[in-house]
N, C-alpha and C positions, 0 to 999 in steps of 0.2 A: 577119896583123894588125899594126898599129902599136901603140905604147904607149898611144895614145888609145883603142884598142879592146880592150885586155887586160882580162880579167875576174878579179877576186879572189875566192878562197874564204875567207869570213870566219867561217863557223860550221858546225858539224856536229851532227846528232842521229842516233842509230842504236840499233838493237837487233838483235844477231846471236847465234847460238848461243854460249853461255858469256860473253856480253858485254852488259851493260846500257848501257854508255857507250862513246864513241869511244876513251877512254883504255884501257878494258879490252879493247876490240877490238884496238887496236894492240899492247897488251902480249902478247896471245895470239899474234898474227901474228909479232911480233918473236922470240918464243921457239920458233916453229915448232909451235904447238899444233894438234892435230886434234880437232875437236869431235864427230865421229861416234863413237858407242859402242853397245854392246849394249843392247837394250831388255829390261826386266825382265818376268817373267811377269805382274806386276800391271799394267804399262803395256799389254801386249798384250791382257790381259783387258778392261781399261777401254776399249780401242779396238774391242772386239767380235771379236777374233781368237780362234778356238777353239783348244784344245790340239792338235787333229788338224791344223789348218792350220799352226800354229806349229812343229810337229814334222816337217813335210814336209822332205825333203832339199834342196829348191830354195828354201825360205823363207829370206829374208834379214831378220834381226832387228836390223840396225844402222841407226841414224838419228841426226840432230842436232836437238835440241829448242831452242825459243826461250824464254828466261827470261821469266816474268811474263806469258805470253800470256793468262792468264785474268784479269789485273788491268787496271783502267782507272780513271783519275782522273775519274770521272763528275761528282762534285760540283764539281771545279775548273772543268770546262767547262760546267756548268749543265745536266747531263742527269739527269732522274729515272731511277730504277732500271729501270722497265719499258722506256723508250725505249732506254736503254743496252744492254739485253739484245738488242735487235733489230739492233744495229750490229756488223758483222763485225769481228773483231779486226784485220784489215788496216787498216780505216779508223780504228779506235781508236788503234792504235799509230802510224800515220802522223800523226794529229793530234798525239799527244804528242811525237813526234820533230820535227815541224815547229816546235812551240813551242820545243823544246830547241835547235834549230838557230838560231832567231832570238835566243833568250836568250844562247846562247854567243857569238853575233855582237855582242852588246851593243846589240841593237835589238829588245827585246821588243815585242810588238804594242801599239800605242796609237793612239787615234783621230786624234791630230794628228801621227802619225809619217809616215815616207816611204811611198810607194806600193809595196806588196809584191805580187808575182805568185807563183803556185804551179803547178808542172808536175809531174805524177806518174803512176804506173802501178801496176796491181795485177791479179791474177787474179780470176776468180769464186771466192769463198771456199768452203771445205768447211763452215765453220760456218754460213753462210747457207743452203747447200744442205740441211744437216741441219734447220734451222728450217723451211724450206719443205716439206720432206718430212714433217716431223711435223705441220705444220698441214694439209697435203693429206690425210694419213691420218685426222686427227681431224675436219676440217671440210669436206673435199672440195677438189679441185684448183682450182675457181673461187675459193674463199675464199683460198687461198694466193696465187694469181696476183694477186688484187685487193688484197692487203694492201700498202698504200703504205709503211708503216714497214719491212716486210721488203724491199721493192723498193729504196728509197733507202738502207737500211742494208746491203744486200748487194751491189748491182751496183757494179763498180769505177768506172763512169762518174761516180759521185757523190763519190768520195773527195776530189778536189781542191776541189770546191765546198763540201764539208763543212768542210774546213780553212779555206777563205776565210771561210765564214759564222761559225765559232766563234772565229777569230782576228781577225776584222774586217779582212781583207785586201781591198783595193780594186783590185788589179791583175788581170791575166788569171788565170783558173783553168782549166787545160787538162789533161784526162785523155788520156794517150797509150797506145795499145794496139798495140804492135808485137812482142809476145812477149818473148823473152829480152833483146832490145835496147832495151826500152821506156824504162828509166830513163836510159840514155845518150842516147836521143832527147830525153827530157825535159830533160836537161842542155844539150844542143845548143840546143834552142828557148828555154830559159831565158836563155842567153847572147844569143841574137838579140833576145829581147824587151828585155833591158837595153840593148843597142846601139841599138835602135829607139826608145828612150825611153818604152816602154809602162809600165815600172816602174822603181823605184829600187833595190829589192832583189828577188831572185828565189829562190824555194825550188825545188829540183829533187830528185826521188828516186823511190823505188819501194817496194812492200810485197808480201810473200808470206808467208802463214801456212798451213802444212800441219799441222793438229792435229785430233785426237790422233795421235800417232805410231803407225803401223800396221805398218811393215815391208812387204815385198812378195814376190811369187814371181818369181824370176829367170827370164828368158826369153833363151836364147842368141840372139845377133844383135840384141837390143834395145838401147835406149840406156842403161838403168840397169845398174850394175855387179853383178858376181857376189857381191861381199862387202860392199857398202854404202859403200865408200870411193871417193873421186874422186882418181885419180892422174894429174893432167894431165901430158901429154907423156912419161909413163913407159911402158916396154915391157910392164910387168905389168898395166897398166890394162885393165879389161874394160867400162868405161862410166862414166856419171856417177852422182851421188847427189843426189836432190832434197832440198831443205832449206828452211828459213824464214829470213827476214830483212827488216828494214825500215831504210832509210837515207834521210836528207834532208840536203842541203847548202844553205847560204845563200850567195848570190853577190851581188857588187856590181861596178859599173864600178871598175876599179883606181884611177882618178883620184879618185873619190868616197871610196873606202875610205881612201886615203892622206890625203886632206884632212881626214877626220873622225877620224884616228888609230885606225882599226880594226886589229885583230890579223889580219894577212894570213897565212893558213896556206899558201897556194899560189896560183899565177897560171896561168890558162888563156890560152894564147897563140893557140890555134886549135882548131877542131873541124870535122868534116865528116860528112855522112850520105849514103847512097846505097842502091842496090838492084841486084840481079843481073839483074832482068828475067827473060827466059826462058833465060838461060845457066847457071843453077844446075844442079847435078848431080841434084837432086831438090827437092821442095818444102821439105824441112827441111835440105837440104845446099847451102850457098852455093858459088859458083864462086871459085876462087883469084883470078881476074882482078878480079871485082867487089869482093872484100874488099881486095885490093891497091890498087885505085883509090881507095877511101875513105881508107885509111891514108896513101897518098901525098898525097891532097888535103889532109888535116889537117896534114901536115908542111909543105906549101906555104903554106897559110893562116897557119900559125904562123911561117913563115920560119925553120925550124929544119932544117938538114941532118942526115941520119940519123947521121952520125958523131959528133954531139954528144950522142946519147942514151946514158944510163947504165942506164935501167931501162924495160922494157915490161911492163905488166900485161895479160895475155892473158885472153880468155874462158876457154879451157882446159876444154872440156867433158869431156875424158878419153875421148872416143870415138875410134876409129881414124881415121875420116874427118874428124871435126871438128878434131882436133889437127893432122893432116897438112895440111889446107887452111889452117889459121890460120898455122902456121909457114911454109908456102910463100908465103902472101900477105904476111906480115910481111917476109920476105926479099926478095920482088920489089919491095915498096914502098921498102925501104931501099936497094936496089941502084940506085935512080934517082939517088942522090947519094953513095954510098960503095961501095967494093969491099973494105973491111976486114971481117975475120971475128973472131968471138968476143969482142967488146968490150962488148956490152950484155946485162945480166942479163934473164932472162925468167922470169916467175912468174904464178901464178893463185891468187887467194884461194879458189877452189873446192876446192883441196886442204885448206884449213883448215876451211871451213864447209859445203862442198857447193854445189850449184847452187840458188841462191835465186830462180830464175825471173825475173820482171820486176824484181826487186831485184838481180839479179846484176851488172849494169853499175855501179850506184851502190856496191855492196860493193867492187868492184875499184877504183873511182875513189877511195873513201875510203882504201883501203889505199895507193894511189899518192900521195895527198895527204900521208900520213904519211911515206912514203919520201922525197918531195921536201922536206918540211919538216925532217926529222931527218937526212937523209943516211945513214940506216941501211938497209942492204940485208938484208932478212930471209931466212932459209933457205926453200927450197921443200921442204916436208915430203914424206916417202914417195917421194922420187925416187932411183932406183937406177941405171937406165941408160935412155937415150933410146929412144923408139919409132922415131924416124927418125934413126939416128946419123949417116949421111952427110949428110943434109940439114941437121942441126943443126951439124955440123962445118964445113960450107961457108957457113953463115949468119953474120950479125952477132951472133948470140945464144949465150948459154950459160946453163945452169940452175944457180943457186947451191945446192949440196948440203950446205952446212955443217950439221953436227949439233951440238946442245948449245947453242951461242951464235950470235948473229947476226953477220954480217959488216958492217963499215963501209967504204964506198967513197966517194971524193971524185971529182968530175968537173965538167965545165963546165956541164952542164945535166941536170937530173933530170926 
């Protein structure tokens, strides 16, 4: 990218475990806080978990909850109570955080304002599934399937169009469903939409709400961890930890943001997307070559050699295959432009809040924005020793293990 094609991050709205605001989210990350904790007997009972199941030796009662998931500013957005009840919390909170992102950018929605597009992703929500199940039980399956309010209130396809409708956004409204990568895909296509002139401001993000918190039965060899924690890149990790989160960022062409005096939080110099095709190790396991190609392409588009990097925010699923492939791919991509080792910090917000599904990418991106803006390198919690010590030692990366307080590091490019 050239300076004419750089994209500014000018606003953030988010809700993550233990954090109602971007400031609270960053404060937790900076001190290395971990949001997963033991569920109480009352929480398990409310989720329908029997005492017998909860006392099973393989039952994991650790989870990370989302604050205020049952609350919604229905009056503010003009929703009567009955209609509000049919809307999945993912759509509700995405709508609220989209407003907050625009407000923090200094461009709240208005009829005579700039053209705003919205790009986002979500899962099929557990809340909506419960509503459909209840109606099918009481009125029959046909009545549940034919209920238009439950359909548009629950299916993730309608999340971005709902935000456009209630916020009066006249730009593209695109729902992107690519699984865990979806909110980063949303971010990528939001930047392209800005560069194509389809909109003047673009919102990009994702939403995942798993409520009520239920715990789970651990299955050896599965993807979820034995103890409910997510220890990315650590030798003690046994898997990932599913969680909830919602995040939205407001983007502008950098030239426009500077001309209007916007508060520029960070600058996107380049991005790339791709696919492994048939080369992946399995349907849910990417190939190192495919991931490396995308990372290398993003660096080329940004015109940034790898030796200028100071921090890399990884996906970091904390599975043996996932972490190994990601570290290998990051190293291969960096080796296209540098042979240095151990100069770039590596982290994953999943260690703090768990795996937030379609919101995982935007959670990591918001963390990276704060790192770039502040120059503060936060600790990677629960990291003791690397899963792949030789690979890490020969790579450009190191994992910051500082305990107690965050580290500050300066460099050419964050």
